[in-house]
PDB file of N, CA, C and O in Angstrom:
ATOM      1  N   MET A   1       0.667  -1.089   0.108  1.00  0.00           N
ATOM      2  CA  MET A   1       0.272  -0.160  -0.022  1.00  0.00           C
ATOM      3  C   MET A   1       0.822   1.099  -0.103  1.00  0.00           C
ATOM      4  O   MET A   1       1.670   1.290   0.769  1.00  0.00           O
ATOM      5  N   LYS A   2       0.588   2.236  -1.021  1.00  0.00           N
ATOM      6  CA  LYS A   2       1.225   3.520  -0.990  1.00  0.00           C
ATOM      7  C   LYS A   2       0.278   4.730  -0.971  1.00  0.00           C
ATOM      8  O   LYS A   2      -0.212   5.405  -1.876  1.00  0.00           O
ATOM      9  N   PRO A   3       0.172   4.781   0.621  1.00  0.00           N
ATOM     10  CA  PRO A   3      -1.246   5.877   0.865  1.00  0.00           C
ATOM     11  C   PRO A   3      -0.726   7.220   0.053  1.00  0.00           C
ATOM     12  O   PRO A   3       0.439   7.447  -0.273  1.00  0.00           O
ATOM     13  N   PRO A   4      -1.762   7.967  -0.165  1.00  0.00           N
ATOM     14  CA  PRO A   4      -1.292   9.435  -0.523  1.00  0.00           C
ATOM     15  C   PRO A   4      -0.765  10.275   0.712  1.00  0.00           C
ATOM     16  O   PRO A   4      -1.305  10.081   1.801  1.00  0.00           O
ATOM     17  N   ILE A   5       0.078  11.033   0.621  1.00  0.00           N
ATOM     18  CA  ILE A   5       0.440  12.123   1.341  1.00  0.00           C
ATOM     19  C   ILE A   5      -0.933  12.789   2.100  1.00  0.00           C
ATOM     20  O   ILE A   5      -2.002  13.013   1.531  1.00  0.00           O
ATOM     21  N   GLY A   6      -0.658  13.019   3.380  1.00  0.00           N
ATOM     22  CA  GLY A   6      -1.808  13.880   4.194  1.00  0.00           C
ATOM     23  C   GLY A   6      -3.079  12.912   4.651  1.00  0.00           C
ATOM     24  O   GLY A   6      -3.971  13.251   5.428  1.00  0.00           O
ATOM     25  N   SER A   7      -2.959  11.695   4.023  1.00  0.00           N
ATOM     26  CA  SER A   7      -4.106  10.587   4.398  1.00  0.00           C
ATOM     27  C   SER A   7      -3.602  10.193   5.868  1.00  0.00           C
ATOM     28  O   SER A   7      -2.497  10.508   6.310  1.00  0.00           O
ATOM     29  N   TYR A   8      -4.622   9.420   6.593  1.00  0.00           N
ATOM     30  CA  TYR A   8      -4.216   8.706   7.802  1.00  0.00           C
ATOM     31  C   TYR A   8      -4.176   6.917   7.548  1.00  0.00           C
ATOM     32  O   TYR A   8      -5.013   6.271   6.918  1.00  0.00           O
ATOM     33  N   ALA A   9      -3.089   6.446   8.163  1.00  0.00           N
ATOM     34  CA  ALA A   9      -2.974   5.153   8.089  1.00  0.00           C
ATOM     35  C   ALA A   9      -2.637   4.702   9.326  1.00  0.00           C
ATOM     36  O   ALA A   9      -2.117   5.451  10.153  1.00  0.00           O
ATOM     37  N   VAL A  10      -2.929   3.309   9.590  1.00  0.00           N
ATOM     38  CA  VAL A  10      -2.442   2.227  10.627  1.00  0.00           C
ATOM     39  C   VAL A  10      -1.225   1.436  10.324  1.00  0.00           C
ATOM     40  O   VAL A  10      -0.993   0.962   9.212  1.00  0.00           O
ATOM     41  N   ASP A  11      -0.452   1.312  11.368  1.00  0.00           N
ATOM     42  CA  ASP A  11       0.583   0.699  11.312  1.00  0.00           C
ATOM     43  C   ASP A  11       0.433  -0.485  12.023  1.00  0.00           C
ATOM     44  O   ASP A  11       0.654  -0.497  13.234  1.00  0.00           O
ATOM     45  N   THR A  12       0.001  -1.718  11.281  1.00  0.00           N
ATOM     46  CA  THR A  12      -0.458  -2.901  11.768  1.00  0.00           C
ATOM     47  C   THR A  12       0.158  -3.521  12.789  1.00  0.00           C
ATOM     48  O   THR A  12      -0.417  -4.021  13.757  1.00  0.00           O
ATOM     49  N   SER A  13       1.757  -3.490  12.519  1.00  0.00           N
ATOM     50  CA  SER A  13       2.591  -4.241  13.517  1.00  0.00           C
ATOM     51  C   SER A  13       2.657  -3.338  14.981  1.00  0.00           C
ATOM     52  O   SER A  13       3.116  -3.850  16.003  1.00  0.00           O
ATOM     53  N   THR A  14       2.230  -2.180  14.953  1.00  0.00           N
ATOM     54  CA  THR A  14       1.927  -1.481  16.383  1.00  0.00           C
ATOM     55  C   THR A  14       0.624  -1.111  16.674  1.00  0.00           C
ATOM     56  O   THR A  14       0.399  -0.689  17.808  1.00  0.00           O
ATOM     57  N   GLY A  15      -0.191  -1.181  15.946  1.00  0.00           N
ATOM     58  CA  GLY A  15      -1.761  -0.592  15.877  1.00  0.00           C
ATOM     59  C   GLY A  15      -1.534   1.105  16.130  1.00  0.00           C
ATOM     60  O   GLY A  15      -2.417   1.642  16.799  1.00  0.00           O
ATOM     61  N   GLN A  16      -0.718   1.736  15.774  1.00  0.00           N
ATOM     62  CA  GLN A  16      -0.374   3.181  15.792  1.00  0.00           C
ATOM     63  C   GLN A  16      -1.306   3.986  14.475  1.00  0.00           C
ATOM     64  O   GLN A  16      -1.280   3.548  13.325  1.00  0.00           O
ATOM     65  N   VAL A  17      -1.894   4.892  14.774  1.00  0.00           N
ATOM     66  CA  VAL A  17      -2.565   5.772  13.546  1.00  0.00           C
ATOM     67  C   VAL A  17      -1.505   6.961  13.148  1.00  0.00           C
ATOM     68  O   VAL A  17      -1.109   7.693  14.055  1.00  0.00           O
ATOM     69  N   GLY A  18      -1.125   7.126  12.056  1.00  0.00           N
ATOM     70  CA  GLY A  18      -0.210   8.046  11.890  1.00  0.00           C
ATOM     71  C   GLY A  18      -0.643   8.731  10.549  1.00  0.00           C
ATOM     72  O   GLY A  18      -1.265   8.092   9.700  1.00  0.00           O
ATOM     73  N   ARG A  19      -0.311  10.007  10.384  1.00  0.00           N
ATOM     74  CA  ARG A  19      -0.438  10.588   9.089  1.00  0.00           C
ATOM     75  C   ARG A  19       0.595  10.613   8.197  1.00  0.00           C
ATOM     76  O   ARG A  19       1.718  10.981   8.543  1.00  0.00           O
ATOM     77  N   VAL A  20       0.292  10.202   6.898  1.00  0.00           N
ATOM     78  CA  VAL A  20       1.199   9.973   5.989  1.00  0.00           C
ATOM     79  C   VAL A  20       1.995  11.440   5.553  1.00  0.00           C
ATOM     80  O   VAL A  20       1.444  12.462   5.144  1.00  0.00           O
ATOM     81  N   MET A  21       3.320  11.239   5.751  1.00  0.00           N
ATOM     82  CA  MET A  21       4.074  12.750   5.800  1.00  0.00           C
ATOM     83  C   MET A  21       5.247  12.468   4.303  1.00  0.00           C
ATOM     84  O   MET A  21       6.000  13.362   3.915  1.00  0.00           O
ATOM     85  N   GLY A  22       5.191  11.319   3.756  1.00  0.00           N
ATOM     86  CA  GLY A  22       6.236  10.975   2.713  1.00  0.00           C
ATOM     87  C   GLY A  22       6.483   9.848   2.374  1.00  0.00           C
ATOM     88  O   GLY A  22       5.883   8.984   3.013  1.00  0.00           O
ATOM     89  N   HIS A  23       7.184   9.497   1.559  1.00  0.00           N
ATOM     90  CA  HIS A  23       7.609   8.078   0.984  1.00  0.00           C
ATOM     91  C   HIS A  23       9.057   8.357   0.812  1.00  0.00           C
ATOM     92  O   HIS A  23       9.443   9.294   0.112  1.00  0.00           O
ATOM     93  N   GLU A  24       9.962   7.460   1.516  1.00  0.00           N
ATOM     94  CA  GLU A  24      11.267   7.579   1.394  1.00  0.00           C
ATOM     95  C   GLU A  24      12.037   6.079   1.226  1.00  0.00           C
ATOM     96  O   GLU A  24      12.231   5.318   2.174  1.00  0.00           O
ATOM     97  N   GLY A  25      12.403   5.834  -0.059  1.00  0.00           N
ATOM     98  CA  GLY A  25      12.933   4.618  -0.325  1.00  0.00           C
ATOM     99  C   GLY A  25      11.701   3.662  -0.268  1.00  0.00           C
ATOM    100  O   GLY A  25      10.645   4.056  -0.763  1.00  0.00           O
ATOM    101  N   PRO A  26      11.765   2.603   0.227  1.00  0.00           N
ATOM    102  CA  PRO A  26      10.863   1.509   0.374  1.00  0.00           C
ATOM    103  C   PRO A  26       9.873   1.990   1.125  1.00  0.00           C
ATOM    104  O   PRO A  26       8.714   1.798   0.755  1.00  0.00           O
ATOM    105  N   TYR A  27      10.180   2.793   2.466  1.00  0.00           N
ATOM    106  CA  TYR A  27       9.214   3.107   3.380  1.00  0.00           C
ATOM    107  C   TYR A  27       8.192   4.037   3.186  1.00  0.00           C
ATOM    108  O   TYR A  27       8.338   4.901   2.321  1.00  0.00           O
ATOM    109  N   VAL A  28       7.153   3.986   3.878  1.00  0.00           N
ATOM    110  CA  VAL A  28       6.147   5.270   4.373  1.00  0.00           C
ATOM    111  C   VAL A  28       6.483   5.782   5.597  1.00  0.00           C
ATOM    112  O   VAL A  28       6.812   5.055   6.535  1.00  0.00           O
ATOM    113  N   GLN A  29       6.410   7.366   5.686  1.00  0.00           N
ATOM    114  CA  GLN A  29       6.899   7.905   6.649  1.00  0.00           C
ATOM    115  C   GLN A  29       5.549   8.457   7.234  1.00  0.00           C
ATOM    116  O   GLN A  29       4.789   9.091   6.501  1.00  0.00           O
ATOM    117  N   LEU A  30       5.262   8.229   8.492  1.00  0.00           N
ATOM    118  CA  LEU A  30       4.083   8.493   9.208  1.00  0.00           C
ATOM    119  C   LEU A  30       4.407   9.306  10.707  1.00  0.00           C
ATOM    120  O   LEU A  30       5.285   9.017  11.520  1.00  0.00           O
ATOM    121  N   ARG A  31       3.492  10.313  10.776  1.00  0.00           N
ATOM    122  CA  ARG A  31       3.741  10.965  12.112  1.00  0.00           C
ATOM    123  C   ARG A  31       2.404  10.703  12.996  1.00  0.00           C
ATOM    124  O   ARG A  31       1.302  10.518  12.479  1.00  0.00           O
ATOM    125  N   PRO A  32       2.657  10.712  14.480  1.00  0.00           N
ATOM    126  CA  PRO A  32       1.539  10.486  15.301  1.00  0.00           C
ATOM    127  C   PRO A  32       0.509  11.627  15.021  1.00  0.00           C
ATOM    128  O   PRO A  32       0.817  12.693  14.489  1.00  0.00           O
ATOM    129  N   TYR A  33      -0.653  11.315  15.407  1.00  0.00           N
ATOM    130  CA  TYR A  33      -1.812  12.372  15.068  1.00  0.00           C
ATOM    131  C   TYR A  33      -1.541  13.481  16.493  1.00  0.00           C
ATOM    132  O   TYR A  33      -1.488  13.131  17.673  1.00  0.00           O
ATOM    133  N   GLY A  34      -1.428  14.581  16.059  1.00  0.00           N
ATOM    134  CA  GLY A  34      -1.249  15.832  16.847  1.00  0.00           C
ATOM    135  C   GLY A  34       0.507  16.299  16.895  1.00  0.00           C
ATOM    136  O   GLY A  34       0.994  17.196  17.584  1.00  0.00           O
ATOM    137  N   GLY A  35       1.150  15.470  16.032  1.00  0.00           N
ATOM    138  CA  GLY A  35       2.529  15.579  16.039  1.00  0.00           C
ATOM    139  C   GLY A  35       3.493  14.890  16.582  1.00  0.00           C
ATOM    140  O   GLY A  35       3.067  13.962  17.269  1.00  0.00           O
ATOM    141  N   GLY A  36       4.436  14.969  16.547  1.00  0.00           N
ATOM    142  CA  GLY A  36       5.691  14.140  17.102  1.00  0.00           C
ATOM    143  C   GLY A  36       6.744  13.627  16.141  1.00  0.00           C
ATOM    144  O   GLY A  36       6.903  14.064  15.001  1.00  0.00           O
ATOM    145  N   ARG A  37       7.497  12.589  16.747  1.00  0.00           N
ATOM    146  CA  ARG A  37       8.557  12.216  15.691  1.00  0.00           C
ATOM    147  C   ARG A  37       7.966  11.145  14.778  1.00  0.00           C
ATOM    148  O   ARG A  37       7.210  10.253  15.162  1.00  0.00           O
ATOM    149  N   GLU A  38       8.406  11.336  13.483  1.00  0.00           N
ATOM    150  CA  GLU A  38       7.938  10.449  12.216  1.00  0.00           C
ATOM    151  C   GLU A  38       8.704   9.425  12.581  1.00  0.00           C
ATOM    152  O   GLU A  38       9.743   9.503  13.237  1.00  0.00           O
ATOM    153  N   TRP A  39       8.013   8.110  12.009  1.00  0.00           N
ATOM    154  CA  TRP A  39       8.629   6.811  12.037  1.00  0.00           C
ATOM    155  C   TRP A  39       8.474   5.981  10.648  1.00  0.00           C
ATOM    156  O   TRP A  39       7.383   5.972  10.076  1.00  0.00           O
ATOM    157  N   ASP A  40       9.582   5.292  10.126  1.00  0.00           N
ATOM    158  CA  ASP A  40       9.448   4.675   8.742  1.00  0.00           C
ATOM    159  C   ASP A  40       8.494   3.234   8.920  1.00  0.00           C
ATOM    160  O   ASP A  40       8.643   2.466   9.871  1.00  0.00           O
ATOM    161  N   CYS A  41       7.617   3.056   7.954  1.00  0.00           N
ATOM    162  CA  CYS A  41       6.852   2.036   8.125  1.00  0.00           C
ATOM    163  C   CYS A  41       6.914   1.182   6.739  1.00  0.00           C
ATOM    164  O   CYS A  41       6.832   1.769   5.660  1.00  0.00           O
ATOM    165  N   PRO A  42       7.055  -0.145   6.815  1.00  0.00           N
ATOM    166  CA  PRO A  42       7.129  -0.602   5.399  1.00  0.00           C
ATOM    167  C   PRO A  42       5.555  -0.706   5.051  1.00  0.00           C
ATOM    168  O   PRO A  42       4.633  -0.889   5.846  1.00  0.00           O
ATOM    169  N   PRO A  43       5.507  -0.568   3.883  1.00  0.00           N
ATOM    170  CA  PRO A  43       3.857  -0.369   2.965  1.00  0.00           C
ATOM    171  C   PRO A  43       3.298  -1.502   3.195  1.00  0.00           C
ATOM    172  O   PRO A  43       2.067  -1.516   3.227  1.00  0.00           O
ATOM    173  N   GLU A  44       4.138  -2.912   3.445  1.00  0.00           N
ATOM    174  CA  GLU A  44       3.105  -3.931   3.479  1.00  0.00           C
ATOM    175  C   GLU A  44       2.265  -4.111   4.759  1.00  0.00           C
ATOM    176  O   GLU A  44       1.287  -4.857   4.815  1.00  0.00           O
ATOM    177  N   VAL A  45       2.741  -3.342   5.814  1.00  0.00           N
ATOM    178  CA  VAL A  45       2.014  -3.461   7.139  1.00  0.00           C
ATOM    179  C   VAL A  45       1.173  -2.413   7.603  1.00  0.00           C
ATOM    180  O   VAL A  45       0.850  -2.213   8.774  1.00  0.00           O
ATOM    181  N   LEU A  46       0.777  -1.630   6.405  1.00  0.00           N
ATOM    182  CA  LEU A  46      -0.087  -0.429   6.459  1.00  0.00           C
ATOM    183  C   LEU A  46      -1.264  -0.844   5.975  1.00  0.00           C
ATOM    184  O   LEU A  46      -1.361  -1.711   5.106  1.00  0.00           O
ATOM    185  N   ARG A  47      -2.471  -0.102   6.643  1.00  0.00           N
ATOM    186  CA  ARG A  47      -3.872  -0.088   6.001  1.00  0.00           C
ATOM    187  C   ARG A  47      -4.377   1.248   6.367  1.00  0.00           C
ATOM    188  O   ARG A  47      -3.884   1.895   7.290  1.00  0.00           O
ATOM    189  N   GLU A  48      -5.512   1.723   5.532  1.00  0.00           N
ATOM    190  CA  GLU A  48      -6.023   2.919   5.677  1.00  0.00           C
ATOM    191  C   GLU A  48      -6.773   2.821   7.015  1.00  0.00           C
ATOM    192  O   GLU A  48      -7.364   1.830   7.443  1.00  0.00           O
ATOM    193  N   ALA A  49      -6.609   4.362   7.763  1.00  0.00           N
ATOM    194  CA  ALA A  49      -7.126   4.147   9.153  1.00  0.00           C
ATOM    195  C   ALA A  49      -8.826   4.512   8.780  1.00  0.00           C
ATOM    196  O   ALA A  49      -9.276   5.255   7.908  1.00  0.00           O
ATOM    197  N   THR A  50      -9.512   3.707   9.768  1.00  0.00           N
ATOM    198  CA  THR A  50     -11.191   4.091   9.613  1.00  0.00           C
ATOM    199  C   THR A  50     -11.501   5.688  10.288  1.00  0.00           C
ATOM    200  O   THR A  50     -10.812   6.371  11.045  1.00  0.00           O
ATOM    201  N   THR A  51     -12.546   5.886   9.799  1.00  0.00           N
ATOM    202  CA  THR A  51     -12.987   7.140  10.399  1.00  0.00           C
ATOM    203  C   THR A  51     -13.048   7.036  12.031  1.00  0.00           C
ATOM    204  O   THR A  51     -12.798   8.022  12.724  1.00  0.00           O
ATOM    205  N   HIS A  52     -13.447   5.594  12.668  1.00  0.00           N
ATOM    206  CA  HIS A  52     -13.442   5.505  14.054  1.00  0.00           C
ATOM    207  C   HIS A  52     -11.934   5.604  14.379  1.00  0.00           C
ATOM    208  O   HIS A  52     -11.682   6.365  15.313  1.00  0.00           O
ATOM    209  N   GLU A  53     -10.933   5.019  13.826  1.00  0.00           N
ATOM    210  CA  GLU A  53      -9.572   4.962  14.298  1.00  0.00           C
ATOM    211  C   GLU A  53      -9.123   6.384  14.537  1.00  0.00           C
ATOM    212  O   GLU A  53      -8.436   6.657  15.522  1.00  0.00           O
ATOM    213  N   ARG A  54      -9.553   7.437  13.524  1.00  0.00           N
ATOM    214  CA  ARG A  54      -9.053   8.633  13.241  1.00  0.00           C
ATOM    215  C   ARG A  54      -9.296   9.316  14.410  1.00  0.00           C
ATOM    216  O   ARG A  54      -8.397   9.890  15.024  1.00  0.00           O
ATOM    217  N   LEU A  55     -10.869   9.287  14.892  1.00  0.00           N
ATOM    218  CA  LEU A  55     -11.659   9.917  15.871  1.00  0.00           C
ATOM    219  C   LEU A  55     -11.070   9.629  17.106  1.00  0.00           C
ATOM    220  O   LEU A  55     -10.966  10.527  17.942  1.00  0.00           O
ATOM    221  N   ARG A  56     -10.608   8.314  17.368  1.00  0.00           N
ATOM    222  CA  ARG A  56      -9.905   7.382  18.730  1.00  0.00           C
ATOM    223  C   ARG A  56      -8.653   8.466  18.779  1.00  0.00           C
ATOM    224  O   ARG A  56      -8.559   9.368  19.610  1.00  0.00           O
ATOM    225  N   ALA A  57      -7.760   8.204  17.772  1.00  0.00           N
ATOM    226  CA  ALA A  57      -6.455   9.084  17.960  1.00  0.00           C
ATOM    227  C   ALA A  57      -6.761  10.541  18.131  1.00  0.00           C
ATOM    228  O   ALA A  57      -5.994  11.087  18.925  1.00  0.00           O
ATOM    229  N   ALA A  58      -7.695  11.336  17.590  1.00  0.00           N
ATOM    230  CA  ALA A  58      -7.707  12.673  17.866  1.00  0.00           C
ATOM    231  C   ALA A  58      -8.367  12.922  19.571  1.00  0.00           C
ATOM    232  O   ALA A  58      -8.036  13.827  20.337  1.00  0.00           O
ATOM    233  N   THR A  59      -9.188  12.021  19.785  1.00  0.00           N
ATOM    234  CA  THR A  59      -9.627  12.189  21.141  1.00  0.00           C
ATOM    235  C   THR A  59      -8.350  11.867  22.112  1.00  0.00           C
ATOM    236  O   THR A  59      -7.831  12.757  22.786  1.00  0.00           O
ATOM    237  N   THR A  60      -7.939  10.655  22.118  1.00  0.00           N
ATOM    238  CA  THR A  60      -6.566  10.460  22.802  1.00  0.00           C
ATOM    239  C   THR A  60      -5.806  11.575  22.894  1.00  0.00           C
ATOM    240  O   THR A  60      -5.610  12.076  24.001  1.00  0.00           O
ATOM    241  N   TYR A  61      -5.176  12.217  21.549  1.00  0.00           N
ATOM    242  CA  TYR A  61      -4.340  13.622  21.771  1.00  0.00           C
ATOM    243  C   TYR A  61      -5.037  14.387  22.676  1.00  0.00           C
ATOM    244  O   TYR A  61      -4.486  14.673  23.740  1.00  0.00           O
ATOM    245  N   ALA A  62      -6.315  14.824  22.407  1.00  0.00           N
ATOM    246  CA  ALA A  62      -7.066  15.898  23.107  1.00  0.00           C
ATOM    247  C   ALA A  62      -7.083  16.022  24.626  1.00  0.00           C
ATOM    248  O   ALA A  62      -6.988  17.010  25.355  1.00  0.00           O
ATOM    249  N   ASN A  63      -7.245  14.604  24.908  1.00  0.00           N
ATOM    250  CA  ASN A  63      -7.158  14.116  26.452  1.00  0.00           C
ATOM    251  C   ASN A  63      -5.788  14.191  27.118  1.00  0.00           C
ATOM    252  O   ASN A  63      -5.714  14.520  28.302  1.00  0.00           O
ATOM    253  N   ARG A  64      -4.757  13.915  26.440  1.00  0.00           N
ATOM    254  CA  ARG A  64      -3.353  13.959  26.876  1.00  0.00           C
ATOM    255  C   ARG A  64      -2.994  15.540  26.873  1.00  0.00           C
ATOM    256  O   ARG A  64      -2.303  16.069  27.744  1.00  0.00           O
ATOM    257  N   ARG A  65      -3.535  16.183  25.824  1.00  0.00           N
ATOM    258  CA  ARG A  65      -3.360  17.684  25.926  1.00  0.00           C
ATOM    259  C   ARG A  65      -3.803  18.273  27.067  1.00  0.00           C
ATOM    260  O   ARG A  65      -3.060  18.893  27.827  1.00  0.00           O
ATOM    261  N   SER A  66      -5.144  18.095  27.259  1.00  0.00           N
ATOM    262  CA  SER A  66      -5.802  18.708  28.438  1.00  0.00           C
ATOM    263  C   SER A  66      -5.049  18.129  29.776  1.00  0.00           C
ATOM    264  O   SER A  66      -5.068  18.876  30.754  1.00  0.00           O
ATOM    265  N   ARG A  67      -4.615  17.300  29.859  1.00  0.00           N
ATOM    266  CA  ARG A  67      -3.790  16.920  31.103  1.00  0.00           C
ATOM    267  C   ARG A  67      -2.462  17.366  31.062  1.00  0.00           C
ATOM    268  O   ARG A  67      -1.719  16.994  31.970  1.00  0.00           O
ATOM    269  N   GLY A  68      -1.943  18.226  30.017  1.00  0.00           N
ATOM    270  CA  GLY A  68      -0.513  18.783  30.162  1.00  0.00           C
ATOM    271  C   GLY A  68       0.398  17.804  29.772  1.00  0.00           C
ATOM    272  O   GLY A  68       1.578  18.118  29.929  1.00  0.00           O
ATOM    273  N   GLU A  69       0.132  16.525  29.231  1.00  0.00           N
ATOM    274  CA  GLU A  69       1.195  15.734  28.891  1.00  0.00           C
ATOM    275  C   GLU A  69       1.842  15.826  27.281  1.00  0.00           C
ATOM    276  O   GLU A  69       2.726  15.105  26.817  1.00  0.00           O
ATOM    277  N   VAL A  70       1.283  16.684  26.754  1.00  0.00           N
ATOM    278  CA  VAL A  70       1.913  17.172  25.522  1.00  0.00           C
ATOM    279  C   VAL A  70       1.769  18.806  25.385  1.00  0.00           C
ATOM    280  O   VAL A  70       0.818  19.434  25.850  1.00  0.00           O
ATOM    281  N   PRO A  71       2.793  19.345  24.719  1.00  0.00           N
ATOM    282  CA  PRO A  71       2.630  20.776  24.438  1.00  0.00           C
ATOM    283  C   PRO A  71       1.396  21.273  23.813  1.00  0.00           C
ATOM    284  O   PRO A  71       1.263  22.474  23.578  1.00  0.00           O
TER     285      PRO A  71
END
């Protein structure tokens, strides 16, 4: 899977939702919802994030932010 830049995908090896930031060599670069350090993910372990998964990631980020865990 080679998802378009700006879309959201799930790294099925970790279950983490990330925004597609680019494609570098054989990898897809993902960034966690709300920002943070990008990670490289092999395209064969990616799938498109569902609306439910994107909303869950946004809610988790908002909750962490309200508790002061992220800037």
